[in-house]
C-alpha positions as CSV (number, residue, x, y, z in Angstrom):
1,M,0.0,0.0,0.0
2,I,1.3,3.4,-0.9
3,E,1.1,6.3,1.6
4,K,1.8,10.0,1.3
5,E,5.2,9.4,3.0
6,D,6.3,7.1,0.1
7,F,6.7,9.8,-2.4
8,K,6.9,13.6,-2.7
9,F,6.3,16.1,-5.5
10,R,9.3,17.9,-6.8
11,D,7.9,21.3,-7.9
12,D,11.4,22.6,-8.0
13,L,12.2,20.4,-11.0
14,C,9.1,21.4,-13.0
15,N,9.2,23.6,-16.0
16,P,5.6,24.7,-16.7
17,E,6.6,26.6,-19.9
18,K,7.5,23.3,-21.4
19,G,4.2,21.7,-20.3
20,D,6.0,19.4,-18.0
21,T,4.2,17.5,-15.3
22,V,5.5,17.8,-11.7
23,P,8.2,15.2,-11.1
24,I,7.8,12.7,-8.3
25,Q,10.5,11.4,-6.0
26,I,10.1,8.0,-4.4
27,T,11.1,8.3,-0.8
28,T,10.9,4.8,0.6
29,G,11.6,1.2,-0.4
30,P,13.9,-0.3,-3.1
31,Y,13.3,2.6,-5.5
32,E,14.1,5.3,-3.0
33,G,15.6,8.4,-4.6
34,I,14.3,7.8,-8.1
35,I,12.7,10.8,-9.6
36,Y,10.4,10.5,-12.6
37,R,7.4,12.3,-14.2
38,Y,4.3,11.0,-16.0
39,T,4.2,11.9,-19.6
40,S,0.9,10.5,-20.7
41,L,-2.2,9.0,-19.2
42,K,-5.0,6.9,-20.7
43,L,-7.9,5.3,-19.0
44,S,-9.9,2.8,-21.0
45,E,-13.0,1.0,-19.8
46,D,-14.1,-2.5,-20.4
47,P,-17.8,-2.5,-19.8
48,D,-18.1,-6.3,-20.3
49,Q,-15.6,-6.9,-17.4
50,D,-16.8,-3.9,-15.4
51,Q,-13.1,-2.8,-15.2
52,A,-11.0,0.1,-16.2
53,K,-7.4,0.0,-17.3
54,L,-4.9,2.7,-16.6
55,Q,-2.0,3.2,-19.0
56,F,0.7,5.7,-18.6
57,G,4.1,6.8,-20.0
58,Y,6.9,8.2,-17.9
59,D,10.4,9.7,-18.0
60,I,13.0,8.9,-15.5
61,L,14.8,12.0,-14.4
62,E,17.2,10.7,-11.8
63,T,18.1,7.3,-10.6
64,P,20.8,7.0,-7.9
65,T,21.6,3.3,-8.0
66,I,19.6,1.5,-10.7
67,T,20.2,2.2,-14.4
68,E,17.3,3.6,-16.5
69,T,17.5,0.6,-18.8
70,T,17.1,-1.8,-15.8
71,L,14.2,0.2,-14.5
72,R,12.4,0.2,-17.8
73,K,12.6,-3.6,-17.9
74,D,11.5,-4.0,-14.2
75,Q,7.8,-4.7,-14.2
76,R,7.7,-4.2,-10.4
77,F,9.0,-0.7,-10.9
78,T,6.3,0.0,-13.5
79,N,3.7,-1.5,-11.1
80,H,5.0,0.6,-8.2
81,I,4.7,3.9,-10.1
82,G,1.3,2.8,-11.3
83,I,0.2,2.3,-7.7
84,I,1.5,5.8,-6.9
85,L,-0.5,7.2,-9.8
86,N,-3.6,5.3,-8.7
87,H,-3.1,6.6,-5.1
88,F,-2.9,10.2,-6.4
89,I,-6.0,9.8,-8.5
90,L,-8.1,8.3,-5.7
91,E,-6.9,10.9,-3.2
92,T,-7.7,13.7,-5.6
93,L,-11.2,12.3,-6.2
94,E,-11.8,11.9,-2.5
95,T,-10.7,15.5,-1.9
96,D,-12.9,16.8,-4.7
97,Q,-15.9,14.9,-3.3
98,N,-15.3,16.2,0.2
99,E,-15.1,19.8,-1.1
100,L,-18.3,19.2,-3.0
101,R,-20.0,18.0,0.1
102,E,-18.7,21.0,2.1
103,N,-19.7,23.5,-0.6
104,N,-23.1,21.9,-1.3
105,S,-24.0,20.5,2.1
106,S,-27.6,21.6,1.9
107,Q,-28.1,19.8,-1.4
108,L,-26.5,16.7,-0.2
109,D,-28.4,16.7,3.1
110,G,-31.6,16.9,1.1
111,E,-32.6,20.3,2.4
């Protein structure tokens, strides 16, 4: 399970003029110190399976101990950063829903 303590956003490495996404640094575990950014994101639904599939691209910006080639071949690394992305998406949705409830509490309470 991924927690907020397992990664941090590196706004200091972001270049908004280039359209860059904010880099993420992994702060715990076997990939600690690796900094990467997501470059693309695609969500596709399979209504027959009642599932959604999340696909993403990424750039590796810094890797202190493992080569980029090794990381790109490491399915556990890809899964790990996929779980971080999933955590971020779910956290954002939860925050948005809480803000909606706070801003529209009379509608949600049925008043």
